[in-house]
Each structure stands twice: as C-alpha cells, then as structure tokens.
C-alpha positions in Angstrom: 25.0 -4.4 18.6 23.0 -2.1 20.8 19.2 -2.3 21.0 18.9 1.1 19.3 21.1 0.2 16.4 19.3 -3.1 16.0 16.0 -1.2 15.8 17.4 1.4 13.4 18.8 -1.3 11.2 15.6 -3.3 11.2 13.6 -0.1 10.4 15.9 0.8 7.5 15.4 -2.6 6.0 11.6 -2.4 6.5 11.6 0.9 4.6 13.6 -0.5 1.7 11.6 0.1 -1.5 11.4 -3.6 -2.6 10.2 -4.7 0.9 7.6 -1.9 1.1 6.3 -2.7 -2.4 6.1 -6.4 -1.6 4.3 -5.7 1.6 1.8 -3.4 -0.1 1.0 -6.0 -2.8 0.5 -8.7 -0.2 -1.5 -6.4 2.0 -3.8 -5.4 -0.8 -4.4 -8.9 -2.1 -4.7 -10.8 1.2 -6.4 -7.9 2.9 -9.1 -7.6 0.2 -9.8 -11.4 0.3 -10.1 -11.3 4.1 -12.2 -8.1 4.1 -14.6 -9.7 1.7 -14.8 -12.9 3.6 -15.2 -11.2 7.0 -17.2 -8.1 6.1 -18.6 -8.7 2.6 -22.2 -8.9 3.6 -22.2 -5.6 5.5 -20.2 -3.9 2.7 -22.7 -5.0 0.1 -25.6 -3.8 2.3 -23.8 -0.5 2.8 -23.8 -1.0 6.6 -20.4 0.5 7.4 -19.6 2.2 10.7 -16.5 3.4 12.3 -15.8 0.2 14.2 -16.1 -1.8 11.0 -13.7 0.6 9.2 -11.2 0.2 11.9 -11.4 -3.6 11.6 -11.0 -3.4 7.8 -7.9 -1.2 8.2 -6.5 -3.8 10.6 -7.4 -6.5 8.0 -5.1 -4.8 5.5 -2.3 -4.0 8.1 -1.8 -7.5 9.4 -0.7 -9.1 6.1 1.4 -6.0 5.3 3.1 -6.4 8.7 3.7 -10.1 8.3 5.1 -9.7 4.8 7.4 -6.9 6.0 8.6 -8.8 9.0 9.3 -11.9 6.9 11.1 -9.9 4.2 13.3 -8.1 6.8 14.2 -11.4 8.6 15.1 -12.9 5.2 17.3 -9.9 4.3 19.0 -10.0 7.7 19.7 -13.7 7.4 21.2 -13.2 3.9 23.5 -10.4 5.2 24.2 -11.0 8.9 25.9 -8.2 10.8 29.6 -8.6 11.4 
C-alpha cells in the first residue's frame, strides 16, 4: 500500500460519521472538564484573552484527536487491508 493510499484510507475512516460523532462527544466532555480545571478561575473572572482562547481550543482538540485516532486504529484492526 502506498503512503498516499494509506493516508487517504486513514482520512476516510477518520471522517466516518460514527467516528466523528464519538470524537465530538469525547472532545466536548473531556475538553470541558479540562478547560474548567485549567482555566476555570480566569473564565469565572471574565479574564479571557486571545492566548487563553487558543489554549482552550487546543484543550478541546486534543481529546477529539485522541478519540479519533483510537477509533480509526480500532476500525483498521477489525478490517485489515488485503
């Protein structure tokens, strides 16, 4: 399998509806918990700046990415290429 087809296959799996929905759910739940733990005091004080918003976005993207990666790896293991 060429590198391009491997990337394309991985991307197709990552964009599968069930995998995206699972990743969004995980990202929202885990991201919210982490954002409150890491930035709750500043959020409650209304002390929000661009740097903090960037960090909060990353806080949501990391669990989404980890969930997506794990789901794709599981789907690939269940249906290995020929």
